[in-house]
Structure formats: C-alpha cells, structure tokens
N, C-alpha and C positions, 0 to 999 in steps of 0.2 A: 523454495518456488512458493510466492505467496497464494493464498486460497481465491479463486474466482468467485466474486461476489455478484448477486443479480445487478442486473441492470436495467432501471426501470425506462430507461431509452434505446433499448434493444427492441426493434420491431417483432424478430422471431426468436421467442424465449426457448423454443425447443429446435436445436441442430437439425436442419434437413427436412422439418416440417411447415409447410407455408400455410395451413389452415387454422393455424391459431396465433392469434397476434397479439402484443400490448397494443392496448389502443392509443394511448398518450404520444407515443412519437410518431403515429401514422396519422393523427388528425392535422388537417390543414384549416376548416372552417372554424374562423374565431368564435363561432357563437356555440359550440361544442368545446366544451370543458372537463377534461378527464384527469383523475388522479391516477397515481403511479401504480403499476402493475396491476390496474385492470386489464382484463382481456376479455376477447372474441372467438368463437371458436367459427372463425372465416378469415379469409387473407384481406376482406377489406370491413372497414367499419361505416364510414360514413353513407355506403347506399342503405345501411338501415335505419337512417335519421329522414323521414320525408316530412314532405310541406314546411322546410325551415325557410324561410322567406325575410330578405332582411328588413323590408319596411313594417314587420309585426315585433321586432325588438324580441322576441323570446328567446332562450338558451336552453342548450340540454347541458346539465350538469351532474357529473357523477363521481362518486368519490374514490377512493384507494380500493384496491384489491377485490373489485367485485368481477365476478364470472358471468360472462354472457354467453349463453349458446348459440350455436346457429338458428337461423330464421326469425330472429326479436327483432321487432320493429318499433320505433321510438316516433309516434304519429306526433308533430308537432302544429302550433295554433294554425299554419297554413291551411289545414286541413277544414277549418271549422268556415261554414258559410252564414250569412246574416239570417235570423230565426226572428225577427221581432216584424218582418215584413210579409206582404202575400205571397212573393214567390222567395226560394232560397237559390235561385240560378243565380251567379255570380257573373253577371253581365261584364260586371268592368275589367273582369280578367281576360276576356277575348276580344279577338280582332270584330272591328266593323260595327260593335255594338256602341250607342250614344249615351253613355253611362259614367258616371263619377264613382271613384270608390265611394263606400259608407263610410260613416266617421268610425274611429276606431270603438266609440262608445256604443256602436250599433253591431259589433261583432263580438261574439261569445269568445273574447278571447281568456284563456286561464294562468298569464303568466310562464313563468319557468318552467321545466319539469326538471326535479331533483330528484336524484338517485344517492343513496347514502354510501357508506363505506362497506365492503363484503358481504355485498348483498349477492346473491345468487339467481338469476332469471332462466329460467328453463326455456326450451327450446318452442319457438314460434309464437311466445309470449307477445301480447301488443301495450306497449304503455302510451295511453292516449294523454292530450296534452295538458300541460301544469299539475299533473300529477306529484306527489312526495311520497318516497318512499323510504324507510327508515332504516338506518346501520340493520346489517345482520339479517335483513331479512331475506325468506326465499318465495320467489315465483314461479308457481306449477308450470308445467309446458301448457302451451294454449292458453293460457290466461288472457282475459281482454281487463286489463286495469285501468277502470276510470275513476276512482276513488285513492284518497292517502292509505298509505299502507304502515302500519308504527312499528317501530326498532323490533327486531328478533320476530316477527309474525311469521305465520305461513299461510299463503293466500293462494287460492288456485279460482279458475272456473269462469265463466264470460255470462253475467258480470262477475266480477272478482268476488270474494269473499273469503275472510279470515277465518281457516281451520281451527287454528291453535295459535297459543305461544309457544316457542320453541324453549324457554326457560322461564324460570318464576321470576316474579319481579323484583327480587333482591338480584338475583345472577343477571339479569337485565342490566340492573343500575350498576352493578361492578363491573361489567364490560363496558359499558358507556363510559365509564371512569377510566377505565384502563386505557380505552381508545388506542388497540396495540399499531394500528395502521398507521398512527402517526410515528411512531418510535423510530430510531435508527435501524436499519438494516441489521447491523450486529446485536442489538437487543431482541427483535423479534425473533431472529436465528435461536437465542437462548430464550424464548418463551416457546416455540414450537411444541415442546412437551407438554405444556400446560394447553397450549391452543388447541392441539389434535388429541388430547385424552377424551376417552368415552365416560369417565367418572366424575359426572358432572358434579357431584357431592365432595370431591377431593378437589376440582379443580376451585370450586367455591371456596373452600377453607384456604386454597394457596392466596386467592386473591384477596380475600380477607385480610391475611397477613401483610401480603405485597401493597395493599392500599391504605394499611391501616384502620380498616373499615370494624 
C-alpha cells in the first residue's frame, strides 16, 4: 500500500474536524491568492477578509505553509476614507447623496497586502491594508499590523512593534536561500528533522553544508 501524502487541495486536513481548513482550495475570490498548505483555525476564510472591493484593484497574497489563528482579520483598502478633504464621510457609497467617487489619487490606497511563507499570525490579530510581512515572521495575538514586518521577526502590540529577530542574520539568510516551502512534498518530508529541531546551531551547520555556504 502506498503512503498517503499531504494534499494541498484538501479543505479539511484533519479528519472529522471542520474548524481548521487549508485555505487555497476554499477561496473563491480571485483577488485572494493563497499558497499551498496555508491553514486557518476556522471553517471559513473569506469572512476574515473585509473591505475587499473590485474597484480598488487590491489583492491579498499569502504564501505557503502559513498558520492563521482564529479571529484574524485582513482589512483591505476599501476600508480607507478620503483624508485630504474637509470630511471623511463617504457620501458616494451611500444611496441618495449627490456625490461622485473621489479620484483614486485622493484615496489613501496602499496596494496589495502580502504575507510571506511560513508566517504564524496569532489569534485576533488585525492586518491593515498594504502591509508586507516577511517569510517566517510571527505576529502576536491581538496585534494591529500597520507597518511592514521583516522576515523571521517577532512582532506584537497595537501599534505593532518588532521585539526581536527569531535568528541571527546568517541563519535568516540560510533559511531564505533554502526556501523549503517551495520544495516537493517528498523533500519537505525529508527536511522535517531539520525544520523542527530546536538545536539552531546544529541546524545552521547542516544548512551550510546543504547549501554550500
């Protein structure tokens, strides 16, 4: 009998448990792009993405193997109001007001929201429009992320602040070069002892040999 391999297009990766799903096969909105094996601790993902409107042209892009806790919200550019005028009230969105939409140049649009690979986003965190979060970052519970987070950083609080790097710069560079999340399932399975080891110095040594660094 052949060994059963992980399937990125399985919606429920834990048999009999519906409150954790792989996001990629569940997403219908083409403006939400999610990599393989990223999961959320919920039975639905798109309800966590708010104010994503076609006319703004922004996208939510999430990499592979991300871990998204329950209650996380991705706030998109449609939540922003015009701020360079006397009022921020969005007359143009509501019935009965004689108001044309403002030019896009008058709105504080911040572009795509981009989450890297192997990012862990803690419970009830809020990711604001246009934020970029690097590979391997950890976002603490209840954080409000309104600024970019470098790879392999730990960030917490409201407003979010970076409290430390997870590893030294050499190790971070090795991990970015390894890009394990892009490898075939069989190779990732073989790498699991390295990826899950708490002996960072030993891991660094093995990665140097593997990458010829």
